[in-house]
N, C-alpha and C positions, 0 to 999 in steps of 0.2 A: 206393398210395397215389404223393405227389407226390415221394418221396424215392425207391421200387422204381422209378419211371418216368427218372428223372432219373438213379440210375447205370446202368440199364439201356441210356440211349441214352450213355452215356460208354463204356460195354463196349461196344457196338455201334461208336462211332467209332472204337477201338482196335483191335477187332478187323477191320474194314474196312482200316484203315492197315494191318495186318499182311497183310492177304489181297495190298493195292497193294506193300507192299514186295517179296512174294514174285514179283511179277513181273519185277522186275528192269530190265532193259535198254526193256521192253513201255512200260514208263512214259514214256520216252525220246525222244520225235519229232522234235519240234521247236517253235518258237513259242511259242503259250501254255501248250503240252501241258507244255514243257521248262521254262518257269517256274513252273509249278504243282506240278510233279515237286520241281523244286530247293528251291521254298516247304514242300512238305511233308516232305524229308527234313533240311532248317534246323531243323524245328520235334520231329523225332522222333529226329534223331539228336544225343548228347553227350557228353565226353569223348572218350576217343579213338577211337571209332566215328563224331565228328563230321568230316565232309568239306570241304575249304574255306571254314574258316571268316573265312580273311582277307579273303572279301569283302563280309561282312557290317560293314555300321559298328559299329564301338564301343560304342556306348550299345545295342545289341539282346545283346552277351554279357555276360556275368557269369562270375565263374570258378565252378566246379566244385565248388570247396571250398564257396561259398556253402550249399551243400547242408544245413549245417549248421545255417542258416536255421528251415530244415524243421523240425527239432525239437525248437529251442528253442520256436519257436508252439507245436508240437505241447504238449510240456510243460506250456506255460503256460497254455495255453487249456483242453485236459484236462485238465490239473490243477485248473481252475478246476471245471469242469462236474463229475470226480469228487467235492469239496468238496460240492457244491449237491447232489446226488443222495445221498451219505453223509449230509447234516444231512435231507434226505427220509426215507431208511431207519433209520434208527437214533434220531434226535432227532424222528419224527414231522413234520417240517415239511412246509409246503406248497413244491413247488418255484417259483420266484422269478418274479413275474406275467409278465416280459418271455418266459420261457421258456414257459410256459403258452399264452402269444399266438402265439409261433412252431409251437406242435404244432397248433393253430389252424388257423395258418397255412398248414400243410404237410397236415393232411388226417389229423392223424394223433389228434388227440384222441378220433374215434369208438371207439378201442380200450378206454376207458373202459367201455362197454357191454357188451365181448368175455364171450361165456358159450359159445363151442363149445370145441369137442374141444381145441383145443390153447392156451385162454385161460389156464392156467397157465403157460405158456411164457415168455409177457410182463409180467414182476414188476421190478420194484425192484432187487432183488438181483442176477439175472441180468446186467442192464443194468450197475448199481455192480461188479460182478467182468467184466466185461469191457473198462469205461472203464481199472479196476485195470490189466488185461492191454495196453490199448493207451498207458496213461501211461507202465507200467514199461518197452515195448518203446521209446516215444520216449526213455525215460531212459538208455536201453541204448544207442540208437544214436546220442545225442548224444553219452555216453562214449565212444563206439567212433570218432567223426569227430574227439572234439577230442583222442585219448590214442591209437587204435591205428592208423586209417587215414593213410596217407600220401598224399596228394593230389597232382596233379601238375599243368600249367598248363593242360588242359583247360577248356571255357567249356563252359554253356547259353545256352539263348535267353531272352533274360527271359521269353518268354512262358513258356515251361518253369518258369521260375524262379516268377513269379506263380501259375503252377497249380499247383506243388506246396507254394506256402503256403497257398493256398485249399484245396488237399484234405483236409490236417491238419488246418484250422477243420471242414471237413464231417466228415470222416469220425464224429469224436467227437460232434457235435450231431448223427448218424445213430444213434451208437448212445444218446443220450439220449432221442431221439423215438422209439425203440421202448419206453418206459411207458406209461402211463397219470398224467395229470399231477394226480390226486387221494389225493398223500401215499402212506405205506406201506400194504402190505395187512393189517397185524396179524399177522401168520405169527412166530413165533421164528425166529431163523437158525438153529439146527437141521434145522428143520421145511422150511427154503427150501434149504438145501445136495441138490442132485439126483445122480442118478449120469451124465449127461451135462455138469455143471461138473466133474467131479474129471475122468473122460472127456479134456474139453476143456483143461483146464489142465495136463495131465500133457503132450499133446499138443503144448499151446506150451512147454513148457518144451524137450518135445525140439526143438522145432523152432530155440527159441533158440539152444538149447546150439551146433547145428551150424550156426547162419549165422555164429554169432560163431568159432567156431575158423575158416570159409572166407575170414572177412572179413581175422583175423589171417593167414590164410597171404599173401593178397593182400597185408599190408601188410609182411609177412617178406621178401616178395620183392624188398624196395626197402629193407631193414634189412642193417646186419651183424650178428653174434652179440653184438655188444654193446647192441643196439637202435639204433644210430644210422643215420639214414637215408644213404643210400650213393650211389642211383639213381635217376631219376624214369621210369627207362624202363621198357616193357610185358616180363615175361618167359611164360613158359607155368605156370600153375599146377600142383600133384599134391598129392594126399590128401585123406583125405575124401571127400563125396562131388564133390571134385573128378575123381574118377577116373571119376566115371559123367557128368558134365555139363558143361558150360564155365560154367556159372552157376548153382550151387546155395546160392549166397546170393537169389537171386533165386525159386527153387525155395522155398528155407526161407519166406522172405516172404508165400509161397500157403498153407503148410503152416499159416503162422502163421493166419492172416485164416481160415482155413478153422476151427482151432483155437477160434476165437473166435464162428465159426458155431454149433459143437457148444456152445460154453456159455450161446449164449442158448438154445439150446432145442431144435438142426438145424429147426425148423419154420419160421422165422423170414424169410421170402421176401424181406424189403428188405435183410437182412446177407448172403444168397444173389447177392442183385444185384451187391453190394460185392466179394463173392468171386471175382464173374465177370470184374469191371473191372479188378480186382488181375490174376486168370488173365491176362487180352491183353493186358494194359500190362507187367507183367512178359516172357509171353511175346517180344512187339514188344522189347524191351530187349535179352532174352535170346540172339535171333537177330540182332539186329546185333553183338551182343557175340563170338558164334560165328563169324560171317561173319571180325569183324576175327583173329581167334587163326589162325583156317584162310588166311586171306589173308598173314598176315606170319609164319606158320611153317610152312615147310614138312613138317616132321614133326610137326606137332600130332598128339594120336592121333586114327582116322577114330573110333573106336570109341565117344568120346564123344558126345552127345547135347546139343542147344542148352541144354535147361528142363527136363524132367522125366525121370528116369530112364527108360533103354528105349522111350521112348513119342516124345517129341520134340524 
């Protein structure tokens, strides 16, 4: 499908960027190669990992704390899609005509006629549940940005910012496009609840709890016991999954998207393409953070991996 191809291309782009980053000095030769390498670094790095932001024009940079905007957009947009799908599932209404047109444009509408082995996995209830999980995830991350996280004066490139806004619109739209456009399938709710829904939701809750704990650990590094912000400097975090990896909150993000793939029925190829994108995107960010810790803290634990415990 168009969506699967688009997510696959995005995943490939971040995999390529990760591979180029691993080359390190080999990228920096001079002339045009140097300019391309610098541009790539500007587009990939943000916050504490960003280097030489002073040479960028001010209009190309926005504060890292604007990450909050991503989750505001996600809560509003995905909440709207959730309502549309809820009405289709429980009230028997058709999805709005513009959504049906979008299905046609993305080549998804053909799944109305699915009668194959896995057609039962593509139903309104699975997508409704995943949209709900995505919306709850966005609500939690928004709350954490507002009341838990402590942002420094770090910046992100304006292209990264715009990409982030578009991402949360695209990911919710992708979920909605995993169901046929012809209303609910008529089954009772109790019949539609399957084993993969239960496993997916349990994994989602487990990963979300660990992500919140890890984000709280990062925030508490800059707070006093009373909760007052006393520093904006970076320190080495310890506790929970930080004992195994430098960026456990990124690893938890990957697990959250895998849990959604399970909730959709495991066999949804398009969503696994989304998972691959999240894998390489988060791996890239984790490698940059891991390098920052190793470079700036001589006593940084050598046994820690960057992203996936014991693996990478």
